[in-house]
MARPABA-20386 format. One line per field, with one value per residue (C-alpha): residue number from 1; chain; x, y, z. Coordinates in nm, 3 decimals. Layout:
REM residues N
n = c(NUM:...) $
chain = c(A:...) $
px = c(X:...) $
py = c(Y:...) $
pz = c(Z:...) $
END
This chain:
REM residues 456
n = c(1:2:3:4:5:6:7:8:9:10:11:12:13:14:15:16:17:18:19:20:21:22:23:24:25:26:27:28:29:30:31:32:33:34:35:36:37:38:39:40:41:42:43:44:45:46:47:48:49:50:51:52:53:54:55:56:57:58:59:60:61:62:63:64:65:66:67:68:69:70:71:72:73:74:75:76:77:78:79:80:81:82:83:84:85:86:87:88:89:90:91:92:93:94:95:96:97:98:99:100:101:102:103:104:105:106:107:108:109:110:111:112:113:114:115:116:117:118:119:120:121:122:123:124:125:126:127:128:129:130:131:132:133:134:135:136:137:138:139:140:141:142:143:144:145:146:147:148:149:150:151:152:153:154:155:156:157:158:159:160:161:162:163:164:165:166:167:168:169:170:171:172:173:174:175:176:177:178:179:180:181:182:183:184:185:186:187:188:189:190:191:192:193:194:195:196:197:198:199:200:201:202:203:204:205:206:207:208:209:210:211:212:213:214:215:216:217:218:219:220:221:222:223:224:225:226:227:228:229:230:231:232:233:234:235:236:237:238:239:240:241:242:243:244:245:246:247:248:249:250:251:252:253:254:255:256:257:258:259:260:261:262:263:264:265:266:267:268:269:270:271:272:273:274:275:276:277:278:279:280:281:282:283:284:285:286:287:288:289:290:291:292:293:294:295:296:297:298:299:300:301:302:303:304:305:306:307:308:309:310:311:312:313:314:315:316:317:318:319:320:321:322:323:324:325:326:327:328:329:330:331:332:333:334:335:336:337:338:339:340:341:342:343:344:345:346:347:348:349:350:351:352:353:354:355:356:357:358:359:360:361:362:363:364:365:366:367:368:369:370:371:372:373:374:375:376:377:378:379:380:381:382:383:384:385:386:387:388:389:390:391:392:393:394:395:396:397:398:399:400:401:402:403:404:405:406:407:408:409:410:411:412:413:414:415:416:417:418:419:420:421:422:423:424:425:426:427:428:429:430:431:432:433:434:435:436:437:438:439:440:441:442:443:444:445:446:447:448:449:450:451:452:453:454:455:456) $
chain = c(A:A:A:A:A:A:A:A:A:A:A:A:A:A:A:A:A:A:A:A:A:A:A:A:A:A:A:A:A:A:A:A:A:A:A:A:A:A:A:A:A:A:A:A:A:A:A:A:A:A:A:A:A:A:A:A:A:A:A:A:A:A:A:A:A:A:A:A:A:A:A:A:A:A:A:A:A:A:A:A:A:A:A:A:A:A:A:A:A:A:A:A:A:A:A:A:A:A:A:A:A:A:A:A:A:A:A:A:A:A:A:A:A:A:A:A:A:A:A:A:A:A:A:A:A:A:A:A:A:A:A:A:A:A:A:A:A:A:A:A:A:A:A:A:A:A:A:A:A:A:A:A:A:A:A:A:A:A:A:A:A:A:A:A:A:A:A:A:A:A:A:A:A:A:A:A:A:A:A:A:A:A:A:A:A:A:A:A:A:A:A:A:A:A:A:A:A:A:A:A:A:A:A:A:A:A:A:A:A:A:A:A:A:A:A:A:A:A:A:A:A:A:A:A:A:A:A:A:A:A:A:A:A:A:A:A:A:A:A:A:A:A:A:A:A:A:A:A:A:A:A:A:A:A:A:A:A:A:A:A:A:A:A:A:A:A:A:A:A:A:A:A:A:A:A:A:A:A:A:A:A:A:A:A:A:A:A:A:A:A:A:A:A:A:A:A:A:A:A:A:A:A:A:A:A:A:A:A:A:A:A:A:A:A:A:A:A:A:A:A:A:A:A:A:A:A:A:A:A:A:A:A:A:A:A:A:A:A:A:A:A:A:A:A:A:A:A:A:A:A:A:A:A:A:A:A:A:A:A:A:A:A:A:A:A:A:A:A:A:A:A:A:A:A:A:A:A:A:A:A:A:A:A:A:A:A:A:A:A:A:A:A:A:A:A:A:A:A:A:A:A:A:A:A:A:A:A:A:A:A:A:A:A:A:A:A:A:A:A:A:A:A:A:A:A:A:A:A:A:A:A:A:A:A:A:A:A:A:A:A:A:A:A:A:A:A:A:A:A:A:A:A:A:A:A:A) $
px = c(9.960:9.962:10.027:9.726:9.512:9.622:9.542:9.194:9.137:9.256:9.034:8.735:8.801:8.837:8.510:8.330:8.468:8.368:8.016:7.973:8.098:7.877:7.574:7.643:7.686:7.360:7.185:7.321:7.201:6.855:6.808:6.810:6.524:6.233:5.935:6.105:6.102:6.463:6.657:6.464:6.541:6.904:6.926:6.749:7.006:7.291:7.120:7.081:7.453:7.538:7.302:7.420:7.781:7.690:7.502:7.798:8.033:7.814:7.779:8.157:8.224:8.409:8.739:8.780:8.611:8.854:9.154:8.996:8.935:9.294:9.420:9.186:9.303:9.666:9.581:9.389:9.680:9.915:9.671:9.624:10.001:10.018:9.698:9.539:9.211:9.009:9.110:9.131:8.803:8.570:8.757:8.706:8.344:8.275:8.433:8.219:7.897:7.982:8.056:7.729:7.528:7.706:7.640:7.271:7.214:7.402:7.204:6.873:7.001:7.101:6.759:6.564:6.787:6.604:6.273:6.389:6.322:6.577:6.589:6.397:6.500:6.684:6.489:6.542:6.401:6.100:6.041:6.069:5.830:5.587:5.594:5.539:5.249:5.067:5.098:4.938:4.593:4.275:4.146:3.800:3.749:3.398:3.322:3.360:3.483:3.831:3.846:3.850:4.115:4.332:4.318:4.395:4.719:4.850:4.713:4.864:5.213:5.112:4.900:4.803:4.494:4.271:3.907:3.757:3.375:3.257:2.923:2.761:2.509:2.707:2.508:2.711:2.994:3.145:2.997:2.648:2.670:2.788:2.518:2.252:2.383:2.489:2.285:2.600:2.679:2.885:3.256:3.411:3.474:3.582:3.829:3.984:4.024:4.184:4.432:4.508:4.579:4.782:5.125:5.369:5.227:5.276:5.209:4.902:4.766:4.808:4.635:4.349:4.302:4.344:4.048:3.970:3.967:3.842:3.655:3.290:3.125:3.457:3.510:3.498:3.520:3.816:3.983:3.934:3.559:3.537:3.758:3.544:3.226:3.363:3.479:3.134:2.980:3.233:3.236:2.867:2.884:3.089:3.230:3.406:3.513:3.679:3.852:3.994:4.107:4.274:4.498:4.597:4.690:4.854:4.622:4.710:4.387:4.044:3.781:3.418:3.095:2.856:2.580:2.526:2.176:2.116:2.038:1.926:1.963:1.690:1.691:1.418:1.504:1.390:1.173:0.977:1.144:1.239:1.551:1.624:1.978:2.314:2.453:2.142:2.138:2.432:2.303:1.960:2.104:1.886:1.928:1.903:1.673:1.644:1.834:1.720:1.756:1.541:1.498:1.498:1.710:1.927:2.111:2.481:2.759:2.840:3.216:3.170:2.989:3.257:3.531:3.358:3.308:3.676:3.810:4.065:3.998:3.708:3.743:3.452:3.538:3.663:3.425:3.103:2.870:2.543:2.664:2.971:2.950:2.583:2.483:2.692:2.500:2.165:2.251:2.112:2.342:2.650:2.527:2.435:2.775:2.961:2.742:2.808:3.185:3.416:3.703:3.821:3.606:3.679:3.515:3.732:3.549:3.593:3.815:3.576:3.199:3.048:2.805:2.468:2.537:2.689:2.676:2.713:2.769:2.985:3.165:2.869:2.627:2.823:2.804:2.428:2.363:2.546:2.367:2.028:2.093:2.128:1.864:2.054:2.317:2.678:2.884:3.215:3.397:3.606:3.615:3.933:3.936:4.203:4.368:4.495:4.303:4.395:4.595:4.427:4.458:4.256:4.000:3.932:3.910:3.658:3.460:3.380:3.205:3.031:3.256:3.427:3.634:3.423:3.394:3.481:3.211:3.382:3.104:2.840:3.073:3.136:2.761:2.731:2.976:3.262:3.632:3.803:4.135:4.307:4.580:4.755:4.676:4.610:4.756:4.716:4.814:4.945:4.591:4.471:4.269:4.249:4.283:4.394:4.761:4.760:5.082:5.010:4.650:4.748:5.023:4.784:4.515:4.757:4.892:4.537:4.456:4.765:4.663:4.298:4.397:4.644:4.408:4.145) $
py = c(12.066:11.990:11.618:11.612:11.777:11.519:11.234:11.375:11.409:11.052:10.917:11.106:10.968:10.614:10.641:10.782:10.501:10.237:10.384:10.383:10.023:9.917:10.081:9.912:9.569:9.622:9.708:9.387:9.169:9.329:9.147:8.822:8.939:8.692:8.748:8.951:8.656:8.734:8.437:8.186:8.378:8.410:8.031:7.983:8.216:8.006:7.689:7.847:7.929:7.569:7.413:7.647:7.551:7.179:7.213:7.390:7.116:6.842:7.033:7.073:6.712:6.839:6.904:7.279:7.226:6.945:7.169:7.452:7.219:7.093:7.451:7.527:7.213:7.320:7.668:7.532:7.295:7.593:7.778:7.477:7.438:7.795:7.788:7.473:7.365:7.431:7.800:7.851:7.662:7.874:8.190:8.124:8.019:8.340:8.551:8.376:8.431:8.798:8.853:8.684:8.890:9.211:9.143:9.072:9.384:9.608:9.467:9.537:9.877:9.974:9.876:10.063:10.373:10.509:10.488:10.642:11.007:11.231:11.186:10.858:10.578:10.274:10.001:9.742:9.977:10.052:9.678:9.603:9.886:9.775:9.416:9.523:9.754:9.505:9.239:9.470:9.398:9.467:9.778:9.928:10.285:10.434:10.803:11.131:11.488:11.595:11.332:11.043:11.193:11.268:10.902:10.775:10.978:10.781:10.437:10.435:10.400:10.063:9.904:9.951:9.733:10.017:10.068:10.404:10.401:10.760:10.931:11.099:11.311:11.638:11.925:12.231:12.431:12.327:11.975:12.112:12.348:12.071:11.841:12.103:12.211:11.874:11.623:11.430:11.279:11.514:11.456:11.662:11.395:11.145:11.398:11.452:11.077:11.027:11.306:11.155:10.810:10.938:10.773:11.066:11.234:11.579:11.795:11.600:11.601:11.978:12.016:11.792:12.002:12.340:12.574:12.851:13.201:13.387:13.327:13.352:13.041:12.886:13.069:12.826:12.512:12.277:12.129:11.778:11.828:11.949:11.661:11.399:11.560:11.549:11.188:11.093:11.233:11.051:10.713:10.704:10.698:10.810:10.463:10.445:10.810:10.739:10.428:10.627:10.912:10.661:10.547:10.908:10.976:10.634:10.579:10.316:10.128:10.232:10.496:10.383:10.583:10.419:10.428:10.558:10.677:11.053:11.066:11.370:11.383:11.499:11.540:11.568:11.799:11.786:12.097:11.921:12.084:11.873:11.999:11.898:11.889:11.788:12.143:12.283:12.035:12.184:12.538:12.463:12.480:12.215:11.873:11.595:11.311:11.125:11.119:10.971:11.004:11.032:10.787:10.559:10.241:10.320:10.024:9.991:9.989:9.616:9.684:9.844:9.537:9.310:9.517:9.495:9.117:9.064:9.312:9.215:9.538:9.789:10.149:10.392:10.763:11.009:11.271:11.462:11.218:11.300:11.435:11.218:10.886:10.795:10.871:10.566:10.351:10.465:10.230:9.909:9.669:9.850:9.838:9.469:9.382:9.558:9.389:9.047:9.094:8.893:9.138:9.369:9.686:10.019:10.362:10.675:10.931:11.301:11.508:11.807:11.838:11.991:12.286:12.200:11.826:11.698:11.988:11.846:11.490:11.246:10.946:10.723:10.964:10.926:10.547:10.553:10.769:10.520:10.223:10.392:10.470:10.099:9.934:9.912:9.676:9.677:9.773:9.801:9.641:9.932:10.312:10.518:10.831:11.101:11.104:11.458:11.785:12.040:12.351:12.646:12.847:12.585:12.546:12.922:12.925:12.638:12.763:13.079:12.849:12.653:12.350:12.154:11.833:11.517:11.385:11.019:10.860:10.526:10.353:10.431:10.316:9.990:9.938:9.968:9.676:9.870:9.868:10.206:10.262:10.572:10.738:11.071:11.138:11.512:11.768:12.144:12.395:12.745:12.889:12.636:12.417:12.062:11.758:11.396:11.341:11.103:10.915:10.879:10.775:10.509:10.373:10.329:10.174:9.918:9.834:9.772:9.567:9.354:9.281:9.214:8.996:8.782:8.761:8.576) $
pz = c(10.274:9.898:9.970:10.206:9.942:9.680:9.920:9.979:9.605:9.538:9.818:9.678:9.327:9.463:9.660:9.355:9.138:9.395:9.427:9.047:9.025:9.316:9.155:8.822:8.988:9.178:8.852:8.692:8.979:8.967:8.636:8.836:9.063:9.094:8.867:8.592:8.345:8.251:8.390:8.177:7.858:7.962:8.000:7.667:7.506:7.648:7.524:7.181:7.166:7.263:7.006:6.730:6.805:6.805:6.476:6.315:6.438:6.286:5.958:5.903:6.020:6.328:6.147:6.225:6.560:6.645:6.569:6.771:7.064:7.049:7.057:7.345:7.530:7.495:7.617:7.918:7.993:8.017:8.248:8.478:8.505:8.633:8.843:8.991:8.826:9.143:9.112:8.734:8.663:8.880:8.775:8.402:8.466:8.657:8.382:8.121:8.315:8.377:8.009:7.913:8.163:8.061:7.693:7.757:7.968:7.725:7.434:7.605:7.721:7.367:7.232:7.500:7.504:7.202:7.388:7.714:7.786:7.950:8.328:8.316:8.551:8.421:8.245:8.517:8.784:8.561:8.511:8.883:8.974:8.701:8.823:9.186:9.104:8.882:9.150:9.404:9.555:9.356:9.531:9.474:9.597:9.608:9.636:9.454:9.488:9.596:9.873:9.628:9.400:9.706:9.813:9.462:9.445:9.740:9.648:9.297:9.449:9.600:9.328:8.965:9.013:9.129:9.030:9.128:9.122:9.094:9.143:8.841:9.035:9.016:8.865:8.963:8.805:8.472:8.496:8.554:8.256:8.024:8.158:8.086:7.745:7.598:7.798:7.898:8.237:8.459:8.394:8.678:8.945:8.679:8.538:8.883:8.935:8.592:8.667:9.011:8.863:8.566:8.554:8.573:8.262:8.416:8.112:8.000:8.355:8.383:8.046:8.160:8.477:8.303:8.360:8.111:8.262:7.956:7.632:7.540:7.683:7.793:8.122:8.417:8.203:8.244:7.938:8.078:8.112:7.751:7.635:7.813:7.676:7.321:7.370:7.502:7.184:6.962:7.138:7.232:7.613:7.912:7.984:7.645:7.675:8.011:7.874:7.580:7.808:8.041:7.755:7.674:8.039:8.101:8.398:8.660:8.711:8.589:8.662:8.635:8.664:8.911:8.650:8.297:8.389:8.411:8.786:8.986:9.363:9.599:9.976:10.237:10.526:10.887:10.835:10.559:10.258:9.954:9.776:9.416:9.270:9.417:9.422:9.595:9.887:10.087:10.020:10.172:10.524:10.685:10.845:10.586:10.692:10.361:10.032:9.703:9.329:9.018:8.856:9.159:9.160:8.854:8.697:8.779:8.525:8.475:8.491:8.835:8.970:8.822:8.991:9.332:9.304:9.216:9.474:9.738:9.929:9.929:10.050:10.091:10.105:10.197:10.059:10.117:10.290:10.115:9.780:9.704:9.892:9.940:9.575:9.471:9.721:9.577:9.289:9.449:9.262:9.395:9.757:9.714:9.567:9.852:10.115:9.958:9.933:10.161:10.108:10.392:10.378:10.543:10.554:10.576:10.786:10.705:10.932:10.951:10.946:10.632:10.652:10.500:10.515:10.839:11.090:11.441:11.311:11.506:11.354:11.451:11.279:10.954:10.983:11.061:10.752:10.527:10.687:10.646:10.277:10.192:10.409:10.741:10.599:10.711:10.406:10.592:10.885:11.012:11.010:10.984:11.199:11.214:11.557:11.621:11.609:11.337:11.429:11.606:11.282:11.094:11.373:11.370:10.990:10.983:11.286:11.089:10.836:11.115:11.054:11.333:11.375:11.358:11.715:11.773:11.992:12.046:12.239:11.977:11.697:11.886:11.930:11.552:11.524:11.365:11.450:11.484:11.303:11.443:11.237:11.181:10.815:10.814:10.577:10.625:10.359:10.434:10.442:10.699:10.464:10.601:10.375:10.403:10.322:10.020:10.109:10.483:10.416:10.162:10.388:10.683:10.460:10.313:10.659:10.787:10.477:10.529:10.889:10.799:10.501:10.695:10.991:10.787) $
END
């Protein structure tokens, strides 16, 4: 029994040793991966060693070098007498290359060890991930609210070349109070997008999203909103404030306000009422027939137009149809740039209807509303629709708020000239709240982009 136990222990130790060795060899060979710009510097290092040796030989008139070469020749003669040259040659060459590679990786590892935090992945894996992300497609996402930040959390694992264009029409909650008291553009949706794109800066992200629960005048405000407001005052405008905050949070990509103009939404309802203010529109409880903003036709942020023109892929939504998505399209230059783009364009339809905005709306109704907001132009080629219905628990929960799953009317969508992309991208929390799953959504979007891109 004791012998069997010893055998098991020895086998376990051997397997552990082999797995460690295999992992280390794999890490070495990763340095030779294409695109890392390491192999060229390795060859330059070898060339430097050769030239330095040649220069030294010329300087000392070859005398010590000659003696060293004679000694080396004698040593190699002994080796080749023992092993044939076709065995000893490749063996010595392999040993030399391994030593050189080992020395290089250990040198770089020693230098970077001081900069690595505890639990961080190895440098080579960080470099490979960085290279992959920054070679990803240039993606422009247009929207606002929680839907946009949800999508960004998934997309940032596929590309670092993301531009989120965000509405600045919000006038409720913390953003509305800051807008009223300081005259700044509402920072709430921008804050959520910055936090969603933050590169694993967990503590800073939590700080940015922290909401004060007490304090005279602070209750209800988030730290991020206050930070962006202060940065706007210091830097002069929201665009510079967002750029500075992006550096603090190590954001992958960029977050851009659709306009720097102080816009106010208004909506005309079917019963003739005109509702002023983004936060008041859903509360009015009527059918929206027209949406606009004051001032009309605000100028777009130049960086947002540049991002759309350079985009490989444009995504609209998800988010509240009339208060998160369409406000971006009320900036004529943004709608024009999207319409002119040759990149694949897709709209992500909401899973549930929204009381006060899209009660009774089908998928085609959502599309018609977007088309009508920008002069009946087709801003996207396809619409993504969730395939399966939410759980009975969620359906009951939403029915109490007069909200139901958005019905897919395929024929009407086809008549509008749009392709339907069906996918299971739903996430339900323990209370029955329905959201898009960030990872599933991003995976389906990138798969569709790949097919649309290669199909051109």
